[in-house]
C-alpha angles and dihedrals in degrees: 000000000000091000091055091049093051091049090051092052092050090050093051092050100038090107095056092104091056092049090051092045092052089049091054090050089053090055088061089062094095091055098047092044095043097099092043091054100039109098091206093054124095087227095059116134132176111263094249091053090055090050093048096049093042090056097039095050091043091050092051091051096049096039096089090054090046091053088052088055095040094123088072089068089072088070092064124091129192092274091053091052090050090052091049088051090053090050090048092051101040106030102025103036110021095032093049092041094057093040090053090046090050090053086054087067097057091115085065101037135021118270091232090057089062090050094047091054088060088067087074086075096099089061093057092041092056094042093049090047087055092051100037104029095030091234122162117250114253116252115278090005094131092054095051092041091056090047090051092050091049089050090051089056091051091050096045099052118048113224088004095285139098109244102235090195088076093053107217093334098105093043092048091050090055094044093048091047093051092045089053091053090049094053092044088050090054088050090055092054094048089045090060089066091061100047113138092006099104139357125266095259094052092044092049093047093050091046092050090045093055089041090057092050096047095043090051091053092044090053089065094042093052090049088052093052095035098116099054092040094050089059089059104035125062089211114028118231090226141012133264090247132029111257117156095171120132134210120217090255093050092049090051092050092047092050089053089052091051096044098041112028105008128046098001094047090050093051090049090048095050090047091054094042092059089064100036132083113242094242091051092046089052091057092045090052089060084077085079098065092030094056091040089056090051091050091050091049094055106024132052102213095189094046091036095223137119124238139124110269108187094164097056091106131046121222090256090056092048089051090048092051092053092044093049095050092048094048094045090049092055092044091051095048088082100093094179120041094195145300117264127175093346099307132100125223113211117209101224096173113215097017087131096029098126 
């Protein structure tokens, strides 16, 4: 009996390495996107352009595999397609857009701060499950959620103050980071409605397809509202005119994004998640902020130079980092949010993280 149980546990967690590996790849995001988000670089692109090309190139790469799995599309009804569209809009486009925009503020705030703010995602996933799926909130959720939000404040603002010398840069970095975590949290909730419907390749291809469509539309909308937005944002999300052209250098950088931290990392993550318990996956995903912290300590992404930087964080930020990871761990320990109308919703934190 005990042997069978041990074997079952190993089977459920055999993908833990792949989840952790994908998380490490995500931490490289700031490096591979650095040139694309640095206004002084010849590779610089508006955030929405980065999002469009990331999804379009990723969709082209995965399309042959999706065609091979095309029979799975017959399992989807109109409601399923609507849910996939919501995931494409919220998680793929808006989540990635605000995350990319937050990385554009790394000359105001540390790259790892942007990554750490993404760990707020379980809060929004659970809250949206309560609103959309009518699920009950886990016990003590509100307490840990408030602690996590307080920790996010400590992390975002060094020495507990907004540096006015950066204008609104530091504040925007925090706002963009939190918005990204909110939209990725919504993607998690919508993703629960599609569990066991299709495989990871089909799901990823549909998501990237919708992501391409919505980001293309949003490119025009942001150009339309460019003037009023540029008065608010230090770095606009889009451009004043639609120009989706690419230089050779930009194409190379975007392909690195797709092959390292985008499409490939997501496929690896989904593969690992299928064979990993939610509570184990949650711990493995902590490799993302952990490795991002290491990168920040030894590499200046904005300056693109190596060097030990022990003073990059204040004591209040260090305290906030510890507090955030502890609170998110306790929030994520709830594997099952609740049972409603005979079905169970599993809290697989981060299943829509990128």
